[in-house]
C-alpha atoms as one frame of an Amber mdcrd trajectory, in Angstrom:
protein
  -0.038   0.085  -0.186   2.757   2.385  -0.916   0.567   4.749  -2.528  -1.381
   5.310   0.534   1.707   5.650   2.939   1.065   7.954   5.905  -2.619   8.333
   5.231  -5.467   6.989   7.192  -8.232   7.620   4.963 -11.645   6.005   4.949
 -14.087   6.305   1.886 -17.626   5.056   2.416 -20.158   3.828  -0.374 -23.373
   2.664   0.971 -22.813  -0.004   3.591 -19.031  -0.415   2.753 -15.959   1.392
   4.257 -12.497   1.107   2.337  -9.759   2.049   4.926  -7.190   2.971   2.702
  -4.331   2.985   5.353  -5.059  -0.402   6.811  -6.035  -1.827   3.408  -9.338
  -3.245   4.884 -12.741  -3.408   3.320 -15.685  -3.320   6.124 -19.526  -3.719
   5.500 -21.678  -2.341   8.086 -18.778  -2.370  10.629 -17.566  -6.027   9.813
 -14.660  -6.967   7.941 -14.761  -8.487   4.289 -11.781 -10.669   3.251 -10.106
  -8.673   0.159  -6.448  -9.282  -0.620  -3.919  -6.703  -1.191  -4.012  -6.662
  -5.130  -7.944  -6.242  -5.540  -8.115  -4.042  -2.543  -5.556  -1.686  -4.350
  -7.538  -2.010  -7.531 -10.683  -1.146  -5.702  -8.784   1.930  -4.065  -7.913
   3.085  -7.468 -11.350   3.066  -8.530 -13.163   4.705  -5.641 -10.707   7.574
  -5.559 -12.102   8.592  -9.098 -15.931   7.688  -8.784 -17.729   8.097 -11.791
 -14.513   8.247 -14.079 -13.234   5.377 -16.361  -9.928   4.195 -14.889  -8.155
   2.521 -17.825  -6.604  -0.599 -17.740  -3.109   0.839 -18.323  -3.702   3.255
 -15.465  -4.230   0.309 -13.315  -0.824  -1.259 -14.766   1.126   1.710 -13.723
  -0.498   1.920 -10.274  -0.084  -2.009  -9.233   2.846  -2.994 -11.242   4.936
   0.107 -12.125   7.770  -0.864 -14.526   7.122  -4.645 -14.120   6.969  -6.767
 -17.336   3.782  -8.378 -16.103   3.193 -10.814 -18.789  -0.277 -12.164 -16.954
  -1.600  -8.521 -16.582  -4.781  -9.201 -18.148  -5.659 -12.316 -16.047  -4.333
 -10.785 -12.763  -6.488  -7.814 -13.292  -9.636  -9.514 -14.347  -9.176 -11.863
 -11.412  -8.786  -8.797  -9.310 -12.156  -7.354 -10.496 -13.721 -10.692  -9.854
 -12.656 -10.768  -6.214 -13.700  -7.258  -5.640 -17.303  -7.991  -7.287 -17.336
 -11.112  -4.968 -16.665  -8.766  -1.845 -19.508  -6.213  -2.844 -21.924  -8.837
  -3.966 -21.873  -7.412  -7.258 -22.082  -8.999 -10.863 -20.690  -7.991 -14.294
 -24.279  -8.488 -15.907 -26.186  -6.139 -13.692 -23.223  -3.893 -11.962 -24.081
  -1.591  -9.161 -20.590  -0.894  -8.114 -17.935  -1.819 -10.960 -18.935  -1.183
 -14.373 -16.731  -2.829 -17.128 -15.910  -1.005 -20.149 -14.506  -3.206 -22.814
 -11.214  -2.564 -24.199 -11.335   0.751 -22.246 -11.118   0.058 -18.399 -13.638
   0.048 -15.568 -15.900   2.771 -13.725 -17.038   2.737 -10.063 -20.716   3.929
 -10.276 -21.992   3.696  -6.909 -22.068   6.858  -4.743 -18.855   7.696  -2.801
 -18.910   9.859   0.229 -15.859  12.282   0.875 -12.950  10.650   2.367 -12.759
  10.765   6.027  -9.880  12.868   7.388  -6.999  11.252   9.635  -7.874  11.763
  13.211  -6.324  15.144  14.629  -2.767  14.839  16.077  -2.554  16.117  19.630
  -1.169  19.777  19.662   1.394  21.136  22.076  -0.100  23.682  24.552  -0.555
  27.141  23.027   2.110  29.468  23.081   1.847  33.050  24.042   1.785  34.141
  20.264  -0.870  31.728  19.762  -2.879  32.771  22.909  -6.443  31.584  22.818
  -6.921  31.101  18.918  -4.796  27.893  19.325  -2.674  26.638  16.431  -5.642
  27.078  13.961  -6.712  30.226  12.497 -10.440  31.122  13.693 -11.611  31.708
  10.018 -10.817  28.015   9.498 -12.656  27.031  12.418 -15.696  28.692  11.337
 -15.469  27.346   7.907 -15.352  23.834   9.377 -18.376  24.421  11.783 -20.232
  25.659   8.814 -19.455  22.635   6.785 -20.524  20.274   9.366 -23.801  22.110
   9.603 -24.442  21.770   5.971 -23.769  17.999   6.402 -27.121  17.611   8.323
 -30.035  16.113   6.474 -33.390  15.434   7.322 -32.844  12.178   8.853 -30.123
  13.260  11.077 -32.597  15.490  12.673 -33.554  12.540  14.490 -30.810  12.831
  17.052 -32.581  16.021  17.916 -35.978  14.392  17.742 -35.132  11.745  20.019
 -33.283  13.634  22.555 -34.884  13.325  26.202 -38.032  15.159  26.837 -39.266
  16.794  30.218 -42.381  14.583  29.741 -42.952  10.970  28.867 -44.602  12.064
  25.713 -42.912  13.066  22.528 -43.297  16.704  21.085 -44.758  17.003  17.822
 -42.284  17.356  15.284 -42.275  17.058  11.511 -39.503  16.201   8.834 -38.896
  14.586   5.517 -37.076  11.839   4.108 -35.988  11.755   0.483 -35.485   8.432
  -0.795 -35.797   6.991  -4.512 -38.758   4.743  -3.898 -39.190   2.217  -6.559
 -41.353   3.053  -9.484 -42.684  -0.145  -9.961 -46.649  -0.613  -9.243 -47.378
  -2.149  -5.977 -50.748  -1.657  -5.428 -51.352  -4.299  -2.563 -48.356  -3.506
  -0.277 -46.408  -0.502   0.925 -42.862   0.398  -0.442 -41.713   1.861   2.739
 -42.644   0.832   6.298 -41.425   2.506   9.794 -40.155   0.216  12.628 -42.165
  -0.431  15.809 -39.615   1.324  17.946 -39.755   4.364  15.290 -35.881   4.616
  14.753 -35.864   3.215  11.241 -37.760   3.057   7.607 -37.372  -0.052   5.583
 -38.228   0.840   1.897 -37.782  -0.652  -1.608 -35.396   1.409  -3.578 -35.696
   2.073  -7.548 -33.265  -0.418  -7.890 -35.798  -3.119  -6.387 -33.735  -3.894
  -3.666 -34.426  -3.436   0.163 -32.883  -0.538   1.966 -33.177   0.488   5.497
 -32.779   4.048   6.704 -31.929   4.719  10.437 -32.882   7.985  11.507 -29.481
   8.416  13.301 -27.360   7.859  10.193 -27.020  10.062   7.144 -27.337   7.530
   4.824 -29.377   4.353   4.130 -27.785   1.009   3.470 -28.869  -1.771   1.195
 -29.873  -5.433   2.401 -27.675  -7.551  -0.092 -29.535 -10.253  -1.773 -32.939
  -8.637  -1.474 -33.348  -8.095  -5.130 -36.858  -7.650  -6.600 -37.998  -6.980
  -2.997 -41.521  -6.107  -2.180 -43.920  -5.260   0.809 -41.416  -4.588   3.779
 -42.795  -5.445   7.007 -41.219  -5.434  10.577 -41.157  -7.753  13.598 -42.674
  -6.512  16.773 -39.315  -6.256  18.609 -37.716  -4.199  15.458 -34.826  -6.474
  15.104 -36.140  -8.246  11.728 -37.544  -7.317   8.473 -40.266  -9.348   6.242
 -40.175  -8.921   2.692 -41.269 -10.916  -0.448 -38.792 -11.749  -3.346 -37.911
 -14.608  -5.618 -41.073 -16.318  -5.280 -40.704 -16.536  -1.365 -41.564 -14.855
   1.620 -38.018 -13.759   3.284 -36.711 -12.562   6.424 -33.729 -10.689   7.285
 -32.096  -8.813  10.285 -32.262  -5.173  10.462 -28.529  -4.703  10.360 -28.405
  -7.035   7.549 -26.955 -10.556   7.214 -27.934 -13.856   6.005 -31.466 -14.269
   4.507 -33.916 -16.812   5.779 -36.835 -18.226   3.991 -40.116 -17.946   5.760
 -42.513 -19.462   3.282 -43.356 -19.962  -0.598 -45.656 -17.830  -2.415 -47.827
 -19.258  -4.853 -48.347 -16.049  -6.575 -46.011 -13.644  -8.517 -47.972 -10.540
  -7.012 -47.447 -10.223  -3.516 -50.502  -9.220  -1.287 -48.867  -8.080   1.856
 -47.881  -9.682   5.290 -47.635  -8.971   9.053 -45.662 -10.380  12.072 -47.728
 -11.608  14.902 -47.933  -9.786  17.982 -46.064 -12.564  19.752 -43.459 -12.754
  16.840 -44.004 -16.276  16.503 -45.705 -16.305  13.161 -46.288 -14.515   9.859
 -49.709 -13.962   8.337 -49.744 -13.306   4.673 -51.951 -13.181   1.616 -52.149
 -14.873  -1.886 -54.707 -12.758  -2.731 -57.767 -15.032  -2.184 -56.711 -16.377
   1.411 -54.820 -15.857   4.518 -52.110 -18.193   5.115 -49.958 -18.517   8.527
 -46.307 -19.669   8.900 -43.751 -20.089  11.558 -41.689 -16.701  11.734 -38.294
 -18.861  11.807 -39.846 -20.792   8.341 -42.048 -23.722   7.572 -44.807 -25.161
   5.861 -47.704 -22.381   5.788 -51.372 -23.346   6.656 -54.821 -21.830   5.527
 -56.582 -19.554   8.230 -58.845 -17.631   6.404 -61.695 -17.830   4.878 -63.048
 -21.292   5.858 -66.288 -22.901   5.265 -68.004 -20.926   8.172 -66.247 -17.425
   7.369 -66.456 -16.611   3.965 -64.432 -13.617   2.177 -66.562 -10.175   2.721
 -67.555  -9.314  -0.922 -66.284  -5.844  -1.945 -68.247  -2.853  -3.522 -69.074
  -3.112  -7.074 -66.744  -1.123  -9.254 -67.461   2.276 -10.711 -68.599   0.541
 -13.780 -71.089  -1.556 -12.171 -69.390  -4.648 -12.580 -68.301  -7.092  -9.575
 -64.788  -6.000  -8.242 -62.415  -8.530  -7.697 -62.228  -9.877  -4.125 -58.380
  -9.430  -3.435 -57.479  -9.943   0.354 -54.285  -7.880   0.836 -52.251  -5.773
   3.367 -53.181  -7.842   6.659 -52.092  -6.045   9.883 -52.239  -7.375  13.307
 -53.897  -5.278  16.234 -52.553  -5.252  19.863 -53.051  -7.928  22.183 -55.965
  -6.004  23.827 -58.253  -6.950  20.688 -57.052 -10.609  21.050 -53.907 -12.407
  20.199 -54.960 -13.030  16.995 -56.976 -10.280  15.613 -56.021  -8.786  12.277
 -57.303  -5.703   9.932 -57.061  -5.881   6.119 -58.207  -4.547   2.776 -60.523
  -6.251   0.520 -61.338  -5.615  -3.090 -59.441  -3.839  -5.628 -60.732  -0.970
  -7.484 -62.739  -0.024  -4.455 -61.393  -1.345  -1.145 -62.815  -1.515   2.194
 -61.468  -2.062   5.439 -62.257  -5.487   7.378 -61.310  -6.629  11.117 -60.996
 -10.231  11.618 -60.610 -12.472  14.311 -58.721 -15.587  13.176 -59.734 -17.523
  16.251 -63.522 -16.915  15.649 -63.809 -16.210  11.875 -65.845 -13.415  12.998
 -65.552 -10.180  10.736 -66.399  -6.522  11.116 -66.625  -3.970   8.080 -65.179
  -0.394   8.854 -65.473   1.503   5.834 -63.633   2.596   2.631 -59.985   2.450
   2.891 -56.604   0.550   2.508 -52.976   0.447   3.937 -54.204  -0.008   7.563
 -52.097   0.609  10.593 -52.966   0.838  14.102 -51.755   3.836  16.248 -51.289
   3.419  20.099 -53.512   6.794  20.407 -56.546   4.431  19.876 -56.837   5.003
  16.111 -56.719   2.830  13.031 -54.867   5.251  10.336 -55.676   4.182   6.568
 -55.438   5.648   3.356 -58.519   6.909   1.507 -59.718   6.288  -2.080 -58.921
   8.794  -4.544 -56.402   9.442  -7.291 -54.658  11.697  -4.682 -55.423   9.915
  -1.329 -55.264  11.418   1.994 -54.460   9.724   5.359 -57.499   9.302   7.899
 -57.641   8.241  11.448 -60.670   6.032  12.729 -61.522   5.808  16.302 -61.338
   2.206  17.158 -62.477   0.295  20.413 -60.279  -2.801  20.641 -62.546  -4.462
  23.286 -65.710  -4.100  21.035 -63.615  -4.205  17.572 -66.124  -1.218  16.375
 -65.640   2.390  15.169 -65.533   4.510  18.362 -66.312   7.690  16.707 -66.138
   9.448  13.523 -62.768   9.353  11.136 -61.028  12.593  10.261 -58.253  13.492
   8.000 -54.684  13.816   9.573 -52.846  14.550   6.002 -53.717  15.648   2.697
 -52.035  13.833  -0.404 -50.369  10.876   1.552 -50.400   7.010   0.779 -49.004
   3.823   2.299 -49.328   4.993   5.883 -47.379   3.254   8.746 -47.019   4.316
  12.248 -44.832   3.175  15.017 -45.583   2.002  18.973 -44.743   5.781  20.003
 -46.855   7.356  17.672 -44.505   8.382  14.676 -46.196   8.569  11.666 -44.765
   7.841   8.098 -46.021   7.937   4.627 -45.539   8.667   1.111 -46.358  12.251
  -0.313 -48.571  11.159  -3.059 -48.615  14.381  -4.881 -44.688  14.478  -5.161
 -44.694  11.009  -6.060 -47.044  11.824  -8.981 -46.073  12.564 -12.620 -47.269
  14.738 -15.455 -46.378  14.394 -19.230 -43.633  17.341 -20.548 -42.487  18.355
 -23.883 -38.368  18.504 -24.000 -36.419  19.878 -27.018 -33.495  18.509 -28.206
 -31.313  20.167 -25.458 -33.441  19.125 -22.731 -35.343  22.657 -22.372 -38.804
  21.944 -20.830 -41.652  23.031 -22.876 -45.422  23.081 -22.205 -46.717  19.488
 -21.206 -50.429  18.085 -21.737 -52.570  17.174 -18.862 -52.657  17.185 -15.146
 -50.584  15.207 -13.032 -51.416  11.637 -12.516 -50.127   9.033 -10.113 -48.202
   7.102 -12.623 -47.679   7.725 -16.279 -45.908   4.860 -18.402 -45.028   4.299
 -22.073 -46.420   7.522 -23.809 -47.078   7.074 -27.676 -47.853  10.070 -29.884
 -50.694   8.997 -32.445 -49.515   9.467 -36.185 -51.057  12.795 -36.560 -49.285
  14.116 -33.603 -52.774  15.296 -32.070 -53.107  12.691 -29.233 -51.199  10.565
 -26.903 -51.907   7.266 -25.257 -50.392   6.444 -22.119 -50.453   3.729 -19.106
 -52.228   5.642 -16.172 -52.949   4.752 -12.626 -56.480   5.273 -11.911 -58.282
   3.980  -8.871 -55.412   1.456  -7.884 -55.391   0.133 -11.487 -53.071   0.495
 -14.416 -55.215   1.144 -17.480 -54.807   2.765 -20.959 -56.018   6.170 -21.627
 -55.887   8.455 -24.788 -55.224  12.090 -24.356 -56.201  14.853 -26.671 -53.213
  16.978 -26.358 -54.716  20.502 -27.667 -58.144  20.299 -25.729 -56.473  18.217
 -22.453 -59.628  15.783 -22.648 -59.136  12.143 -22.373 -60.998   8.622 -23.044
 -60.471   5.520 -21.174 -59.205   2.879 -23.299 -59.251  -0.072 -20.960 -60.818
  -0.972 -17.818 -59.796  -4.668 -16.747 -58.662  -4.870 -13.321 -55.456  -6.502
 -14.801 -52.539  -4.367 -16.047 -52.740  -3.012 -19.355 -49.354  -1.380 -20.623
 -47.425  -0.597 -23.930 -49.734   0.841 -26.214 -48.971   1.091 -30.136 -50.777
   3.108 -32.519 -51.647   1.751 -36.056 -50.525   4.219 -38.895 -53.706   5.455
 -39.531 -54.608   6.173 -35.883 -57.740   4.054 -36.006 -56.436   1.098 -33.652
 -54.226   0.786 -30.711 -52.395  -2.590 -30.008 -51.212  -3.228 -26.380 -50.211
  -5.808 -23.964 -52.388  -7.116 -21.066 -52.225  -9.681 -17.993 -56.328 -10.269
 -18.080 -55.611 -13.792 -19.459 -53.601 -14.921 -16.622 -50.592 -14.803 -19.069
 -49.229 -11.537 -20.813 -50.851 -11.262 -24.294 -51.321  -8.791 -27.169 -54.801
  -6.978 -27.625 -56.273  -4.758 -30.079 -58.917  -2.005 -29.586 -60.148   0.960
 -31.481 -58.647   4.226 -30.359 -61.786   5.630 -29.701 -62.721   2.640 -27.371
 -65.799   2.534 -29.526 -65.591  -1.449 -29.950 -64.580  -4.441 -27.663 -61.165
  -5.722 -27.208 -59.561  -8.226 -29.846 -57.446 -10.833 -28.521 -54.560 -11.208
 -31.301 -52.003 -13.991 -29.217 -52.624 -16.586 -26.754 -50.025 -18.417 -24.665
 -48.458 -18.690 -21.312 -45.508 -16.486 -21.781 -45.006 -12.919 -21.630 -45.654
 -11.097 -24.905 -44.872  -7.370 -24.891 -45.855  -5.455 -28.160 -43.430  -3.009
 -29.523 -44.500  -1.369 -32.905 -46.750  -1.331 -36.053 -45.165  -1.250 -39.727
 -45.812   1.996 -41.590 -47.755   0.073 -44.167 -50.209  -1.436 -41.442 -49.469
  -5.087 -42.279 -47.311  -5.936 -39.418 -47.368  -5.669 -35.416 -44.089  -6.351
 -33.724 -43.419  -7.888 -30.350 -41.037 -10.001 -28.264 -41.865 -12.830 -26.247
 -39.927 -14.904 -23.585 -38.510 -11.964 -21.704 -36.008 -13.413 -18.821 -36.752
 -10.061 -16.825 -40.290 -11.119 -15.705 -39.667 -14.911 -14.890 -39.546 -15.693
 -11.350 -36.453 -17.971 -11.849 -34.342 -15.346 -13.745 -34.666 -16.779 -17.027
 -36.940 -17.653 -19.880 -38.811 -21.050 -19.163 -38.205 -22.034 -22.763 -34.434
 -21.309 -22.610 -34.684 -18.619 -25.337 -36.263 -15.248 -26.207 -37.408 -14.041
 -29.738 -38.672 -11.219 -31.710 -41.746 -11.855 -33.655 -44.320 -10.098 -35.541
 -48.026 -10.574 -36.770 -48.604 -10.352 -40.331 -52.053  -9.548 -41.620 -53.399
 -12.293 -43.729 -55.914 -12.593 -46.657 -59.038 -12.773 -44.455 -58.006  -9.949
 -42.161 -56.486 -12.142 -39.621 -53.060 -12.129 -38.310 -50.366 -14.815 -38.468
 -47.238 -14.992 -36.077 -43.787 -15.402 -37.561 -40.598 -15.473 -35.567 -37.932
 -12.888 -36.818 -35.002 -13.778 -34.538 -34.530 -16.300 -31.388 -31.800 -16.300
 -29.314 -30.627 -17.929 -26.093 -30.054 -14.013 -24.796 -32.660 -11.507 -23.613
 -33.827  -9.581 -26.935 -36.210  -6.798 -26.455 -38.016  -3.558 -27.791 -38.041
  -4.306 -31.554 -38.737  -0.983 -33.659 -39.174  -0.939 -37.289 -37.604   1.738
 -39.475 -40.241   3.944 -41.218 -39.370   2.406 -44.640 -39.877  -1.215 -42.901
 -36.335  -2.304 -44.219 -34.679  -2.513 -40.996 -35.170  -3.677 -37.452 -33.724
  -1.960 -34.436 -33.684  -4.118 -31.054 -31.852  -4.446 -27.733 -29.833  -7.472
 -27.002 -27.681  -8.587 -24.031 -25.545 -11.208 -25.970 -22.309  -9.022 -25.054
 -23.251  -9.142 -21.287 -25.300  -5.888 -21.323 -28.090  -4.499 -23.553 -26.852
  -2.747 -26.631 -28.770  -1.472 -29.878 -28.484  -3.803 -32.626 -30.061  -3.419
 -36.386 -30.658  -5.900 -38.733 -32.400  -6.048 -42.180 -36.044  -7.059 -42.164
 -37.686  -9.294 -42.691 -34.795 -11.439 -43.860 -32.549 -10.714 -40.724 -29.569
 -11.499 -42.262 -26.323  -9.852 -40.937 -26.380  -6.886 -37.945 -24.969  -3.968
 -36.816 -24.299  -2.780 -33.106 -25.078   0.867 -32.942 -24.601   1.613 -29.227
 -21.162   1.543 -27.329 -21.731   1.649 -23.616 -24.952   0.165 -23.225 -28.543
   0.815 -24.336 -32.250   1.009 -23.794 -35.279   2.436 -24.877 -34.791   2.617
 -28.744 -37.225   4.630 -31.121 -36.710   5.759 -34.714 -36.999   9.517 -35.946
 -39.904   9.104 -38.328 -37.539  10.525 -40.961 -35.792   7.366 -40.874 -32.509
   9.280 -40.644 -31.887   9.054 -36.756 -32.129   6.654 -33.981 -32.670   7.195
 -30.605 -31.815   5.422 -27.396 -31.135   5.563 -23.770 -27.539   5.329 -22.265
 -27.918   5.191 -18.218 -30.084   8.342 -17.833 -29.020  10.258 -21.117 -30.698
  10.308 -24.495 -28.524   9.647 -27.550 -29.073  10.176 -31.014 -27.240   8.314
 -33.865 -27.459   9.600 -37.408 -28.018   6.698 -39.894 -27.957   6.318 -43.505
 -30.260   3.910 -45.177 -29.751   4.038 -48.776 -27.075   1.675 -50.638 -26.714
  -0.010 -47.045 -26.663   0.827 -43.577 -24.292   3.173 -41.821 -24.643   4.303
 -38.560 -22.779   7.531 -37.200 -21.099   8.049 -33.777 -23.720   8.462 -30.894
 -24.053  11.818 -29.652 -25.857  12.666 -26.175 -28.759  15.022 -26.453 -29.834
  15.396 -22.527 -29.884  13.527 -19.429 -33.321  13.125 -17.430 -34.059  11.082
 -14.207 -36.893   9.474 -15.543 -35.279   7.657 -17.993 -34.354   5.197 -15.058
 -34.216   1.567 -15.603 -36.675   0.942 -18.317 -35.956  -0.809 -21.289 -39.020
  -0.426 -23.202 -39.379   3.138 -24.274 -40.797   5.808 -21.863 -40.781   8.477
 -23.932 -41.782   9.350 -27.685 -40.343  11.393 -30.449 -42.608  13.962 -32.035
 -43.524  13.667 -35.743 -41.083  16.367 -36.710 -38.378  14.773 -34.651 -37.595
  18.109 -32.707 -39.341  17.542 -29.276 -39.647  14.648 -26.990 -42.692  13.658
 -24.752 -41.823  11.938 -21.341 -43.148  11.633 -17.668 -41.685  13.839 -15.117
 -42.042  13.912 -11.690 -44.781  16.662 -10.447 -42.735  19.914  -9.614 -39.466
  18.752 -11.373 -37.535  15.791 -12.645 -35.851  14.644  -9.336 -36.006  11.035
  -8.928 -36.529  10.739  -5.293 -39.981  10.513  -3.350 -40.665  12.102  -0.085
 -41.589  10.343   2.825 -43.272  12.373   5.546 -42.345  11.741   9.111 -44.670
  13.156  11.826 -43.425  12.632  15.517 -46.300  12.492  18.180 -48.995  12.955
  15.195 -52.172  12.829  17.674 -50.761  15.993  19.442 -52.527  18.585  16.953
 -55.915  16.776  17.222 -56.330  16.017  20.755 -57.809  19.361  21.603 -60.181
  18.920  18.820 -61.042  15.392  19.539
């Protein structure tokens, strides 16, 4: 460690700390074994976070002047050991990204190096006086810098200082966290611990993270990929969550992840720890099951023959609502050792109290996401596009309402409350989005329509007058068609299943889309004015995502067998494919396979002249943008250089767009006399590009503007978690 001789620096990133002086890697205070050579490579990367560190630079740093004939193998081995220590992967890097033939880049946020501890100073001399060896100006600057490091979460040290009375004062603060944008309509993305010291949340990387209020930064739970619905043990020592087809548990401080029980459904409907901490009750949508908290075989606990599932209210269109049972929560022992409250319904949800011992149910009224407060109230989220948080006085002895419900917070969702009365919820207005127009430099222009809770996959009509978009409405993801000029809109789909990825026909009369209403994900067709019933175009048990419609109207392109969506992390048939539906002589549609691969293929987009197909493939280890002749498919060109997602053609056929990380790139292309792609050039960066692979934006007919969803009030990717200590203090006198 000659390069760090005399230093005592520590560099922190997430739960890890690299002690450059000792040559040690720590995770949450525990030493992670890492040999000297891999550690030096890691040190070189984290000292230049976000920069590309060339392989030759690493050679000069690690083996200066040495004819190291096995340099490539040694460096590759060192990188692999670093990834093993960090729990990273080359295919989906969170920390170390490989740039082929160039070098490596450390992509995780890095805190500034911690300075060495101060050296004891001799007693001040007469000339130094009281000022000491450091000038007063430097001391003031240092204090100001320390003050600037305070965040909303570190305020907790102040919030929790001893109070003259046993009751905590009423105080509010906010926590900014990049909550997952994936829709989880049946469970919380964030939950406060019963002791009120921490929040567990699902990050936009789909992992479980924990934020202790006495720490400046959250830390991830390693191995929690694709997490959903965090919930706490009653002693706040364990966190439960769903991931990988099972119900899991892990210590709040990290460590080995244990299995509680398997899940029969891909969608998670919520779970709760029993009051005594011995069992976990969870829902599969239609029934409640119970399993030992330490893991074991689950058993059915509700509904039974004598306790049928309470029927939800009818939907707004008069049709019966699906009777989903979700988000169970245990009430305190005063109500009984095995009494829970849960939501039932889907579009229209009501709260129900259930005694698991007797099977007795008691309806409480409309709402979802119940959480009991020791103030004697059941807190819940109302039903609206922008819900509020309400409190219902509740008698635990009678299990009935003990007064009228009252609103305690506007624009709030996913409420949870700790045993000391600390309330946490998501700011639903700040979590909303609106469609905005951006120019080629990223300048914001006017945007169509008001804010909505979710907006995905906007698609502009061929005439540029309308936009079809996936929108969250009444807890359900459906497709809507918006008139850009007038601001009006019509609902294209209304099935409780998820409908997504609208694709216009070239004449603007039809919209093809993907829906999960058959139990699988298949392709449907409907008139763009919603004047006729849906038509099913494909069948099968896989996942088919529609992607494009040819300019002559004869072909609809889609891809199938997407490994991202399978529970096992791979395509069940061992391959994925690009396909198209071709209109036949009778007006029907025949399916054809264009390309099949053992690698993941996505997002096929046909050039305006119909002669070339752009698509994503991860055959190189990450997704890059490829182009092939169509429909022959012989030969290919790789257009992107550093990863790609969300491809679209300019409608003039002379330009391809794609997203690299969070930056929109433009590639000039020549299609006459062969295909030639120019160098990619960045246009602008936007946080809402995120991790999408299908395009979450569209291009205006003139190619000079881009329409995409943006967080209400700006493009910042983080959500606001509102935290209120002693929430009932401001309502006590009025109640």
